[in-house]
C-alpha positions as CSV (number, residue, x, y, z in Angstrom):
1,M,-62.7,-12.8,61.7
2,T,-61.5,-13.4,58.2
3,A,-59.1,-16.2,57.2
4,S,-56.4,-13.7,56.4
5,T,-56.6,-12.0,59.7
6,A,-56.5,-15.3,61.6
7,S,-53.4,-16.4,59.6
8,A,-51.7,-13.1,60.2
9,K,-52.3,-13.5,64.0
10,E,-51.0,-17.0,63.8
11,G,-47.9,-15.9,61.8
12,A,-47.0,-13.1,64.2
13,P,-45.8,-15.4,67.1
14,N,-43.9,-17.6,64.6
15,T,-42.1,-14.5,63.2
16,A,-41.3,-13.3,66.7
17,A,-40.0,-16.8,67.6
18,R,-37.8,-16.9,64.5
19,G,-36.5,-13.4,65.3
20,S,-35.6,-14.5,68.9
21,A,-34.0,-17.7,67.7
22,T,-31.9,-15.7,65.2
23,A,-30.9,-13.2,67.8
24,F,-29.9,-16.0,70.2
25,R,-27.8,-17.6,67.5
26,D,-26.1,-14.4,66.6
27,F,-25.2,-13.3,70.1
28,A,-24.7,-16.6,71.9
29,P,-21.0,-16.9,70.7
30,I,-20.3,-13.5,72.3
31,A,-21.8,-14.7,75.6
32,V,-19.7,-17.9,75.5
33,V,-16.6,-15.9,74.8
34,A,-17.4,-13.4,77.6
35,V,-17.9,-16.2,80.2
36,L,-14.7,-18.1,79.2
37,L,-12.5,-15.0,79.2
38,A,-14.0,-13.9,82.6
39,L,-12.6,-17.1,84.1
40,V,-9.0,-16.5,83.0
41,P,-7.9,-14.4,85.9
42,L,-8.9,-17.1,88.4
43,N,-5.7,-19.0,87.5
44,F,-3.3,-16.1,87.1
45,H,-4.5,-13.3,89.5
46,D,-1.5,-13.8,91.8
47,S,1.1,-13.4,89.0
48,R,1.6,-9.8,88.0
49,S,3.7,-10.8,84.9
50,M,1.1,-13.1,83.6
51,M,-1.7,-10.6,84.2
52,T,0.3,-8.1,82.2
53,V,0.5,-10.5,79.3
54,I,-3.2,-11.4,79.5
55,I,-4.2,-7.7,79.7
56,A,-2.1,-7.0,76.6
57,G,-3.9,-9.9,74.9
58,M,-7.2,-8.3,75.7
59,L,-6.0,-4.9,74.4
60,F,-5.0,-6.5,71.1
61,L,-8.3,-8.3,70.9
62,S,-10.0,-4.8,71.1
63,Y,-7.6,-3.5,68.4
64,T,-8.3,-6.5,66.2
65,I,-12.1,-6.2,66.4
66,A,-11.8,-2.5,65.6
67,F,-9.5,-3.2,62.6
68,N,-12.0,-5.9,61.5
69,V,-14.7,-3.2,61.3
70,I,-12.5,-1.2,58.9
71,F,-10.7,-3.9,56.9
72,G,-12.8,-7.0,57.4
73,S,-16.1,-5.2,56.7
74,T,-15.2,-2.9,53.8
75,G,-11.8,-4.0,52.6
76,Q,-10.0,-0.8,53.6
77,L,-6.4,-1.7,54.5
78,F,-5.6,0.8,57.3
79,L,-1.9,0.3,58.1
80,C,-2.2,3.0,60.8
81,T,-3.9,1.0,63.6
82,G,-1.2,1.9,66.0
83,A,-1.3,5.6,65.0
84,L,-5.0,5.9,65.5
85,A,-4.7,4.1,68.9
86,G,-1.8,6.5,69.6
87,I,-4.0,9.5,68.8
88,G,-6.4,8.2,71.5
89,G,-3.6,7.5,74.0
90,F,-1.5,10.6,73.7
91,G,-4.6,12.8,73.2
92,S,-6.3,11.5,76.3
93,V,-3.2,11.8,78.4
94,I,-2.6,15.4,77.3
95,L,-6.2,16.3,77.9
96,S,-6.4,14.8,81.3
97,D,-2.9,15.5,82.8
98,R,-2.2,18.9,81.2
99,V,-5.5,20.4,80.5
100,G,-7.3,19.0,83.6
101,I,-10.2,17.3,81.8
102,P,-11.6,14.3,83.7
103,M,-10.1,11.0,82.5
104,T,-13.4,9.5,81.3
105,L,-14.2,12.6,79.2
106,S,-10.7,12.8,77.9
107,I,-10.9,9.2,76.7
108,V,-14.2,9.9,74.9
109,L,-12.8,13.1,73.3
110,A,-9.6,11.4,72.2
111,G,-11.6,8.6,70.6
112,A,-13.6,11.3,68.8
113,V,-10.4,12.8,67.4
114,A,-9.2,9.4,66.2
115,A,-12.6,8.9,64.6
116,V,-12.2,12.2,62.7
117,F,-8.7,11.2,61.4
118,G,-10.1,7.7,60.4
119,G,-13.0,9.2,58.6
120,L,-10.7,11.6,56.7
121,L,-8.4,8.7,55.6
122,S,-11.5,6.8,54.4
123,W,-12.8,9.8,52.5
124,I,-9.4,10.4,50.8
125,A,-9.2,6.8,49.8
126,V,-12.7,6.8,48.3
127,S,-12.4,10.2,46.6
128,R,-9.1,9.3,45.0
129,S,-10.4,5.8,44.0
130,L,-7.6,4.1,45.8
131,D,-7.6,0.3,45.9
132,T,-6.6,-1.8,48.8
133,I,-2.9,-1.6,48.2
134,F,-2.8,2.1,47.7
135,T,-5.0,2.7,50.7
136,G,-2.4,0.7,52.7
137,I,0.4,2.9,51.3
138,V,-1.4,6.1,52.2
139,T,-2.3,5.0,55.7
140,L,1.2,3.7,56.3
141,A,2.5,7.1,55.4
142,F,0.1,8.5,57.9
143,S,1.5,6.1,60.5
144,L,5.1,7.1,59.9
145,S,4.1,10.8,60.0
146,F,2.5,10.2,63.4
147,Q,5.7,8.5,64.7
148,N,7.7,11.6,63.5
149,F,5.2,13.9,65.3
150,V,5.6,11.9,68.5
151,L,9.4,12.2,68.3
152,G,9.4,15.8,67.2
153,R,6.9,17.4,69.6
154,R,8.7,16.6,72.9
155,D,6.7,19.3,74.6
156,L,3.5,17.3,74.1
157,T,4.6,13.7,73.8
158,G,7.9,13.5,75.6
159,G,9.7,12.5,72.4
160,E,12.0,9.5,72.7
161,N,11.8,9.8,76.6
162,G,8.1,9.0,76.5
163,L,5.3,10.5,78.6
164,R,4.4,9.5,82.2
165,V,0.6,9.3,82.9
166,E,-0.8,10.4,86.1
167,A,-4.6,10.1,85.5
168,G,-5.8,6.6,86.3
169,K,-3.1,5.7,88.8
170,D,-5.7,5.5,91.6
171,G,-8.7,3.5,90.4
172,L,-9.9,0.6,88.2
173,L,-6.8,0.8,86.0
174,D,-4.1,0.6,88.6
175,T,-4.4,-3.0,89.9
176,Q,-3.8,-6.4,88.4
177,V,-7.2,-7.9,88.0
178,K,-9.6,-5.0,87.7
179,P,-8.0,-3.6,84.5
180,Y,-8.5,-7.0,82.9
181,Y,-12.2,-6.8,83.4
182,V,-12.2,-3.3,82.1
183,F,-10.6,-4.5,78.9
184,L,-12.8,-7.6,78.8
185,A,-15.9,-5.3,79.0
186,L,-14.5,-3.2,76.2
187,A,-13.8,-6.2,74.0
188,V,-17.3,-7.7,74.6
189,A,-18.9,-4.3,73.9
190,Y,-16.9,-4.1,70.6
191,L,-18.0,-7.7,69.7
192,I,-21.6,-6.7,70.3
193,L,-21.2,-3.5,68.2
194,F,-19.7,-5.6,65.4
195,R,-22.6,-8.0,65.5
196,L,-25.2,-5.2,65.6
197,L,-23.5,-3.6,62.6
198,Q,-23.7,-7.0,60.8
199,R,-27.4,-7.3,61.5
200,S,-28.2,-3.7,60.4
201,H,-28.6,-2.1,56.9
202,I,-25.1,-0.7,57.5
203,G,-23.7,-4.3,57.7
204,W,-25.5,-5.2,54.5
205,A,-23.9,-2.3,52.7
206,F,-20.5,-3.2,54.2
207,R,-20.7,-6.8,52.9
208,A,-21.8,-5.5,49.5
209,L,-18.7,-3.2,49.4
210,R,-16.4,-5.9,50.5
211,D,-17.7,-8.5,47.9
212,D,-17.9,-6.2,44.9
213,E,-17.7,-2.5,45.1
214,V,-18.9,-1.9,41.5
215,A,-21.9,-4.1,41.9
216,A,-22.7,-2.5,45.3
217,E,-22.6,1.0,43.7
218,L,-24.9,-0.1,40.9
219,S,-27.4,-1.5,43.4
220,G,-27.6,1.9,45.1
221,V,-25.0,1.7,47.9
222,D,-23.3,5.0,48.6
223,V,-19.7,3.9,48.6
224,T,-18.3,7.0,50.1
225,R,-20.7,7.2,52.9
226,Y,-20.4,3.6,54.1
227,R,-16.6,3.5,53.8
228,V,-16.4,6.7,55.8
229,Y,-18.8,5.1,58.3
230,A,-16.4,2.1,58.7
231,G,-13.4,4.4,59.1
232,I,-15.1,6.6,61.7
233,I,-16.5,3.7,63.8
234,G,-13.3,1.5,63.7
235,S,-11.0,4.5,64.4
236,A,-13.1,5.6,67.3
237,M,-12.8,2.1,68.7
238,L,-9.1,2.1,68.3
239,G,-8.8,5.6,69.9
240,V,-10.8,4.6,73.0
241,A,-8.8,1.3,73.4
242,G,-5.5,3.1,73.0
243,A,-6.5,5.8,75.5
244,I,-7.7,3.3,78.2
245,F,-4.4,1.4,77.8
246,A,-2.4,4.6,78.2
247,H,-4.1,5.3,81.6
248,H,-3.7,1.7,82.7
249,R,0.0,1.4,81.8
250,G,1.0,4.7,83.3
251,F,3.7,5.4,80.7
252,I,3.6,5.6,76.9
253,G,6.4,6.2,74.4
254,T,7.3,5.9,70.8
255,S,7.2,2.1,70.7
256,T,3.8,1.9,72.5
257,Y,1.8,2.5,69.3
258,S,4.5,1.9,66.6
259,F,3.8,0.1,63.4
260,G,5.9,-2.9,64.4
261,S,4.4,-3.2,67.8
262,V,0.7,-2.9,66.9
263,D,-0.1,-3.0,63.2
264,V,1.8,-6.1,62.2
265,R,0.4,-8.1,65.2
266,V,-3.2,-6.9,64.6
267,L,-3.0,-7.8,60.9
268,V,-1.6,-11.3,61.6
269,M,-4.2,-11.9,64.4
270,L,-7.1,-11.0,62.1
271,A,-5.8,-12.9,59.1
272,F,-5.2,-16.0,61.2
273,G,-8.6,-16.0,62.9
274,G,-10.7,-14.9,59.8
275,I,-11.1,-11.6,58.2
276,G,-14.7,-10.3,58.5
277,T,-15.7,-13.0,61.0
278,L,-17.1,-12.4,64.5
279,I,-14.9,-14.9,66.5
280,G,-11.8,-14.6,64.2
281,P,-10.3,-11.8,66.3
282,V,-10.8,-13.7,69.5
283,L,-9.1,-16.8,68.1
284,G,-6.2,-14.8,66.6
285,A,-5.6,-12.7,69.8
286,A,-5.7,-15.9,72.0
287,V,-3.3,-17.9,69.9
288,F,-0.7,-15.2,69.4
289,T,-0.9,-14.0,73.0
290,I,0.1,-17.5,74.0
291,L,2.8,-17.8,71.3
292,D,4.2,-14.4,72.4
293,E,4.5,-15.7,76.0
294,I,6.1,-18.9,74.8
295,L,8.6,-17.1,72.6
296,V,9.3,-14.2,75.0
297,S,12.9,-15.1,75.3
298,Y,13.3,-15.3,71.5
299,A,12.5,-11.9,70.2
300,Q,14.0,-12.5,66.7
301,L,12.3,-15.9,66.4
302,R,9.0,-14.3,67.2
303,E,9.3,-11.9,64.3
304,V,10.2,-14.8,62.0
305,L,7.1,-16.6,63.3
306,Y,4.9,-13.7,62.3
307,G,6.4,-13.8,58.8
308,V,6.0,-17.5,58.4
309,V,2.4,-17.5,59.6
310,T,1.6,-14.6,57.3
311,V,3.0,-16.4,54.3
312,G,1.3,-19.7,55.3
313,L,-2.0,-18.0,55.7
314,F,-2.0,-16.4,52.3
315,L,-0.9,-19.7,50.7
316,G,-3.1,-22.2,52.5
317,F,-5.8,-20.4,54.6
318,R,-6.5,-17.1,52.7
319,Q,-9.8,-16.7,54.6
320,G,-8.4,-17.6,58.0
321,V,-8.9,-20.5,60.4
322,I,-12.6,-19.9,61.3
323,P,-13.9,-19.8,57.7
324,A,-11.7,-22.8,56.9
325,L,-13.2,-24.8,59.8
326,S,-16.7,-23.6,58.9
327,S,-16.3,-24.7,55.3
328,L,-15.0,-28.1,56.5
329,W,-17.9,-28.5,58.8
330,D,-20.4,-27.7,56.0
331,R,-18.7,-30.3,53.7
332,V,-19.0,-32.9,56.5
333,V,-22.6,-32.1,57.1
334,S,-23.5,-32.1,53.4
335,S,-21.7,-35.4,52.8
336,G,-23.4,-36.9,55.8
337,G,-26.8,-35.8,54.4
338,R,-26.0,-37.3,51.0
339,G,-25.0,-40.6,52.6
340,R,-28.3,-40.9,54.5
341,K,-30.3,-40.2,51.4
342,S,-28.4,-42.8,49.4
343,T,-29.0,-45.3,52.2
């Protein structure tokens, strides 16, 4: 046996060990979040009102993770989060209740339709060389068009009267506790998908696009392809989450997926927690779900709070709470290391 062969055999276990350690470090936060969130219903399972609030928080966690794939990963400001979720919600209800397609299949198909729209919006933004602000304007116009469609096509959507949902009334989505774990499983699956994307070559391309699009293109990254990838994946996630919520709630209307009800909250949650981070959406969704419950009797004050938080974030914590805490920790560790060296 040659020396090089022996060293290669010795290095293989070390490489595998390093890979296992890296995987554990990457996915351990998701496991901790899943365990902690799984314990939440133990204290509130007897309260229907509290479970409604908590399930809404889990829904917005899923929305925020999906938005993080689009905006946090590639810098595409999609101001149509609610519209894409609404495509999934209304599409799934129409397919299941009126066409007769099984609910599970209708959710998948509606998510696919949302993915198509998201991919088209990304393609338009890239092909027209739209920056972040103009992408936001175009997607906001799409969101307003979707709301007009919902109001105008009463035969499909019920218009201002809304649409009653029959599919899902008898099953996992029609109780207090079981739907929570459905949304928890969805959110955990989205977190795992987000982490897998980060660890893949797609995640490398996403980071390159977010940091410097020109440099990424010069280094060989296909800007159009990867931005469309982000639009498709994130929009599919939004569509599926919106569809599951529609079948759980049993009724959807014009306000269910409106810009004010969904997009503003999702954007604030992500900006608060940390754009592009894994745990940022979890922190943002948790904090603002609690604040919403505290301020439930002060509707106008709640809107003011969102505005104040948004301004404060952009002035003092532009990267969000998680990156700020991480940076603070790094400074503490580095200063501690310098102190030990000087001693």
